[in-house]
N, C-alpha and C positions, 0 to 999 in steps of 0.2 A: 574513353573521352566523354566529357560532359556534354549533355544535350543542350543545344543553343536555342534561342528564340526563333531563329531562322529555320531550324529543323522542325520545330512545331508548326510554323507557318506552312512549310512545304508539305508536311503530312496532312494538314487540315485543308490545304488548297486555298489559303487566304494570304493576305499580305502580313508582313511583320507588324505593321501598324495596327491591324485588326487584332492580332495576338496581344499586343501591348494594351489595347483598349479593353479586351476581355479581362486582363489582369488588373487594370487600374481604373477603368471607367466602363464596367459591364453594362450600364444602362444605355450606352451609346451603340451597342452592338445587337443585331437581330438575334432572336432566340436560336435560329437555325445555325448561324455562324458561331455563336457562342458554344453551342452543343458540340460542333465539330472540333473547335479548338480545345475544349475541355476533354474530349475523348482522346485527342492527340496527346495532350499533356499527360493524361493517365497512362496511355499506351507507351509513350517514350520515357516516362519517369522524369519529366522535366521539373526542375526546382528553380524558382526565381531566386537569385542570389543577391539580396539587398545588401549583404555585408561584403561583397567582393572587393570594393575599393579599400575597405578597412584591412582586409586580409592581405592585400598586396604589400602592405607595410609591415607585416609580421604575423605571428601566431595570434589567434583569437584569445581574448582574455575573459571570455564568458563560458559558463557551464550551465546546461539546462538541468533542472531537477523536477521530475514529475512524481507527485505523491498520490497515494491512493485515496486519502481522506483528510483534507485540510482542516476539518473540524476536530480531528483527534489531536489533542496536545502531544501525544507521542510523536507524531510526524513533525510537529513544530519543533520539538526538541532535536529530532534527527537532522532537520534542515539547519537548525542553529549550530549544531556540531559541524556540519559541512561548511557553513559560512565561516566559522572560526578558523577552520583549516584553510579555506580558500583565501582568506584575507592575508595569511602568511605568505601566499604565493602571488599576490596581486591579481587574484581571480574574482570576478563577480558572478553571482548565481542568479539565473533567471528561473523563476519558480512557477509551476503550474499544478493546479489541483484537479484531478480527474473526477473526484466524487464518485468513484466506482462506476464510471461511465466510459465504455470503450470508444464512443464517438469523440468525447473530449480528450481521451488519451491519444487518439490518432491526430487530433487537431494540434495538440501541443508538440507532438513529435514532428509533425509537418512544419510547424513554426520554427522549432529549433534547427531543423535541417535547413530551412530557408535562410535562417540567420547564420548558418555555418558556425555553430558553437564549437568549442574545443572538444567537448564530450558531453555525455548525458548520464545522469543518475536517474534511475526509475524504480519506483515501487509499483510493479505492474498489476494490472487487472486482466486475468485471462491469459491467452497465449500470445505473447508479444514478441517472441524470438524471431519470427520471419521479418517483422518490421525493423528489429534491431540489426538483423543481418544486412538489410538495405542501407541503414546508416553506416555500418562498418564498411560496406563497399564504396561509400562516398567519403571515407576517411574520418568518420566520426565514431569514436569509441563509446562504449556504454558499459555501465556496471549496474547489476541488479541490487536493489536495496530492500531488505526485509523479505527477500525471496531467495531460497537456495537455488543456485545455478545448476547443480548436478553435473551431468556430462555435457552441458552446452558449451559453446565457445565463448561464454561470457563469465567474467568474474562476478562474484556475488558477496554481499555482506549481510548476514542474517543472524537470527537467534534460533536455537534449537526448540522449535515450537512443540515438537513431539515430547521432548523432555519436560517442557513447561506444562503441557497438559497432564502429563503423568504426575508431576509434582503437586499440581492443584488438587487432583483427586486423592492422591496419597494423604495430603494434609486433611482433607475432609473426612476420609476414612479414619484417620488417627483421632479425630475429634468425635467419633462415634456415629457419623452419618452413613446411612445405608441406602437411601432413596434419593439419588442425585440427578438433577436436570442440567444438561449442557444447553446454554442459550447463546446462539450466534448464527451468523450467515452473512451473505448467501454462500451456499456450498461450493460455488465456483472458486472461492478464494482459498488458495493453498494454505494460508495461515489457519483458517478455520478447520479444514480437514485434518491438518497436522495436529491441532490441539485436541480434536476428537480422537484421533488415533492414539495420542498419548494417554488420554483419559481411559480408553479401552484397555491399554496395557496395564494401567494401575488396577483396574477392576479385575482383569484376568489374573493378576498376581495376588489379589486380596485373599486372605485366609477365610473370610466369611463371605456370604452371598451379598453382593452389592448390585443394585439396579441402576442402570443409566438410561435416562430418557433424553432424546435430542429434540430440542424445540428450536426450529430454524427461524431466523429473522431475515427480512429483506435487505437489511443494511445493519452496520455496526454503530448504531446511534442510541442516544438516550431515549428518544421517542419509541424506538423498537423495543427497548428494554421495558419501558413503562407498559406497553401494550401486552407483552408476554406476561409480565407480572400480574396484570389484571385478569388475563385469561386463566392463569393458574389459580388465582384466588376465587374465581367463579366456580371452580370445581367443589365437590363435597370435600370437607376438611380431611377425610381419610385418604383422599387421593393427592394431597399436596406432597411435593418432595420435601425432604428435610434439609436439603442443601441445593444450592445453585452455583454452577461454574459458568461465568460469563466470558465470552470469547475476547472481550476487551473491557476496559474500565468504563467506557461510556455506556455500554450495555448494562454493566453492573450498577452504575449510578441510576439508570432508569429503573432497574429492578428494585433498587433500594427505595426509590421514590414511590413505587407502586405498593410496596410492602408496609405502608402505613395505613392501618385500619382503625377507624374510630379513635384516632389520636394515639393508637398503640403501635409501636414499632415491633414487627414480627422478627426482625433480625437482631441478634443471632439465635435467640432462644428457641424459636420454632423453625426458622429457616436460616441456615448458615449461608454466607455469600462470599465468593471469591472472584476476583477479576483477573485481568491480564494487561500488562504494560507498566503499572505503577506510576500513573500520571499524578501530578500534585493534587488534583481534586479528590483522588481516592483517599488520601490521608486526611483531607479537610472535610470530608462528608459528615453528615449528622451522626452516623455510625461509621467510624473509620473503617475502610474496606481493605481486607486482605487482598493481596495481588501477587502476580508473578512478574518480577521486575525484569525489564529489558534495559541494557545500557545504551539508551537512545543517543546521547551525545557522542559516545564512542563509535556507534554504528555510522553516524554521519561523517565523523572525521576520518574514519578508516576508509569508507567508500570513496571519499574525495581524494584521499592520498593514493589509493590504488588506481583511480581513474587517471590522475595526472601522470603517474608512472607509466601507464599503458599508452597514454598519448605521446609520451617522450620515446617510448620503445615499443613499437608495434609487434616485436617478436616475443614479448613476454607471454608465458603460459598462463592461461586463466587460473585464478585462485578462488577457492571457495572458503571464505572466512566465516566461521560459525561461532558465535559467542554463546555461553551457557547462561540461562536465566537463573534467577534465585527467588525463592518464596519470601514474601514479606508478610508476616502475620500481624493482623490487627483485630479489633474488637468484633468485626462482622463474622468471625468464625470462632469466637470464644465459646467455651463450654460451661463456664460458671455463671 
């Protein structure tokens, strides 16, 4: 049974009006009373249901979508794919960008729970499964996007990042590169660790000795790529890698930007460069960047379709849909 505002008032030892003021006009409530109310809300799991009147008339027509990094065009393409599918079903998407911040992630999930959305698509940061279990207990289904669900109770739509990492390094080895740097992070991100794992598989399978150096970043951004590139170039020339594998194309674009020295571009002749995602900017860069392509639009459409199917039939067994990536070779890894 859902927790009511009266339950919160009874637990906090205040009136229903005080609880309402804490939720709507907190400046009118003493700090002591507000603290008691907020603790009761947290303990009881009360969620203010602003959408209740709408729901009495039928099923919600909104879906929440929480993405990991709204600055990455890859996620924009995934959301666009979900929107295309949603429009076919008369569904609107409420969008939230966590920017790799767990606090913002919780905030959006709380908001979507409060609004009683029909379901949630989420590209998670960290361990989000307990929070999604709570949503499930309240009748809100969730599907993981760009994260393999494994043995969890949640369906997922992702790309095989281990295979993608292996493909990237195999390509660099085929072009004669032997001192390779992986650039990406933070290491709490499953996509990053999977791509490193794939890179190590390729190196273990190589017929010749290949070195792999991991250069961690605080985020998957252009700025972090620029910073790493500058640090690498500050080393003695004999310590430079002869290739770099960026965990996504934004990092690759930052690396490319930094690898311009005295008007001379070091890519690809001295340092080969490959990214991941194959966003449109990769092909349009000053030196077109090789990348590992993900079917971004298909990921979004498939995730939305699975979510709606599970909303209609709560007995469906969770499905783990994994797309295979493909290498796209451009001038940044050329040998000639």
